[in-house]
N, C-alpha and C positions, 0 to 999 in steps of 0.2 A: 487592453494596452492603455489603458491612463497607468498602471502598477507598472508598466515596463515588462517587457517578454522575459520567460521565465528561464530559467538562470538551470542550464542542466549539465554535468557534471556526468562523462561516457565513466565507467570501470565496468572494463575484461581483460583479459591476458593478450584477444587477438589482435597486432593492432591492424589488420585487416576487417575486423571488423568493428571498430574502433572509427578507421576513416571511414567506411561505408555507412557508419550513422551520425558520424557527424557531415559528411559530404547531405546528406538526405535534409538533417534535419537545419540544415545551411540556408536552408532554403523558407522555410517557415518564418514567417513574415513576425510572430508572436516567440519565438524561441528562439534563444542560444545555447549556444556552447562552451561552456567559461570554460574545462578542461577538462583533460583525463589522466584516467590511472593504470595502471598492469596487472597487479592484484588490491587484494582486500586491506590488507595495510595500509599502502600507498593511495587507494579512495581514501580510504578516512582520515588519514591527514589532509589529501588534498581537500577536502568535506570541511573540512577545520578553517581550510585557510579563506577558501571561495566561497564558504554557507552556499548553497546552490540550492532552490528552489524544489531540485529531481533530480537522483541523482536515477542510470541505468546502473543494473550492476551485477555481472551475471556470477552465477551459483559456484558451479571448482571454476577453481583457479591455483597455481600455484602458491604453496606459502599459504598467506589466511585467505582463505576460500571464501564466497559469496555471503553466508551465514555467519562464519559470524564476525566479516564487515560489522554487518547488519549489529548483531548483539551489541558491536562495539559504539558503532554512531548513538545504539540506542543508549546506553550504557554516560555516552559522551554526552546527551538532552542534545543530540542534534536534531533541527525542525527540519530538515532537510525528508519528503516522502522519497520515498525507494520502490522503483519501481523494478521488479526482477524481468530478468529480460536471456531466456537461458533456452537452450539443445534438449532438455533434459526435462523429460513429465514424469518421471518415477516419484509416487506418492512417498518416498523418502526424503525426499529433496525437498517437494512445495509444501510440504507440512513446517519441516522446521525454518523455514523460510520462511513461512506466514507467522509463525509463532516468534517470531527475533525482529518481526515488525518490516515486514515490508505492505508498502500498500496497495501494491497487486505482483501480476503475476505473467507475465506474456510469451510466447515461442518466437524462439529467432527469424522464424519463419513466418511472421508478421506482416501484410500486407504494412506498408510505409505508412498509407496516411491511415493506420489503425492505429500504428505503430502511439506518431502524432495525435490522433487522440484520446489511446492512452495514456501520453504527457499530459494529458489538458489535463484530464478524467481526474488525477490522483491528485494532482495541483490542485483543483479546488475542491479534494478532500472526500473525493469519496473513493471507497474499496473497489480494486479492477481485479474478477478473477475470472479468465476465459471459461467456458463452459463445461468441459473435464477438469479440470484444474478442485472447480468447486463438488462434481460428481466426486473425484477422490477427495475430498476431508469429512464430504457429507458420508459419505460410503462408507467411514472407518469405523473397524468394529471396537474398539474401544467408546466407552464412553462420552461423551463431551461434557467440560468444565460447566460450572453450575446446572448440572442438570438437576431434577427439581428444586428450582428453587424460585419459578418462575411465578410463584404463587405472592413473591411479596415484592412484584411490582407491582404499581397503583396501576394507575386507566390512566395516566401521558404519558405513566414509562414505560406501557408498554407501544401507546401510540408514540415515542419519539424511536423504539427499538422497531420498528415497524419501520420507518420509514431510513433507519441506519441499514434495514434490509434492503431496502430498495436505491442502496449509494449513493442514498442525498446528501448531500452537507450541512455541518449547521445552521449557517444562512438560509439552504432549502428550508429545514425542518422550520427554522423560526418564522419562517413566513405563511409553509402550511400551517401552519399551528398558530398565527397570528399570537408568539412568541416574543423575546430577544431572546438577540445572539447568548447573551450571558445565561439566560436560564436554563436556552438548552443545553448547553455546557454541562450547570451543574444536574440537570437531565443528564445529558449520558455517565458526568464521574457515576452520579447516583443505580445505573444500571450495571455499570463494570462494577462497580468496588459489593452489588446485593446479586453479582451470574458469579463472582471469582472469576472475573476475568479479566486482559492485559490490556488491552484496545479496539477498536471498532469492527477491528476483521474477525474477530472473534467471536462477538457480540452478533454482525451480518449472520459469519454464520449457525449460529448459539439458534437465532433468530427462525432461518430456512427449517434447522432441525423438526425446532418445536412449533412449523406451521404456524408464524405470526411477521406477516409480508413476505419481501420475495418476490 
């Protein structure tokens, strides 16, 4: 906690759910709930005001839903990591949320301690997917972005991609490969560009689909 607690914003249209999340998270010594919002539009506004580290975001909400809120946060340049917390498990919900920039996806029946761990994980830069969510994505019939472009990666970029698939943060990758974080960031940018991917989540999934790491 040298840099202070993880600042969390709760975005869910059910007040009872928000209250339950707040009650549990407030007893965590390294997590601070800094605000709440009842829909996606309010969530985006509150994120701009509060600059949270992590946003717990429901998907199905009236008005601006979680997926549109994710797109707006991305377009606004928000630095917050978004952990989708929902009761909906359909692929048509999971895939758009991740493509819109979610850093992780868990279900509302997740164990409270596991939820706290998920918050810490995405805050540290990890991609967090429950097993069945990853299976849903990897079983998509559509061809993945970047298909056939793996041959353009250098050996070092493939090493970095393998560690991304394991959920490692840039800092952890730098330590593992004895590189600077700046160099790792450059490799990650090159990987995304070469594979025509938009974020680390897509890179991790691409790697798993093509037998790299994971």
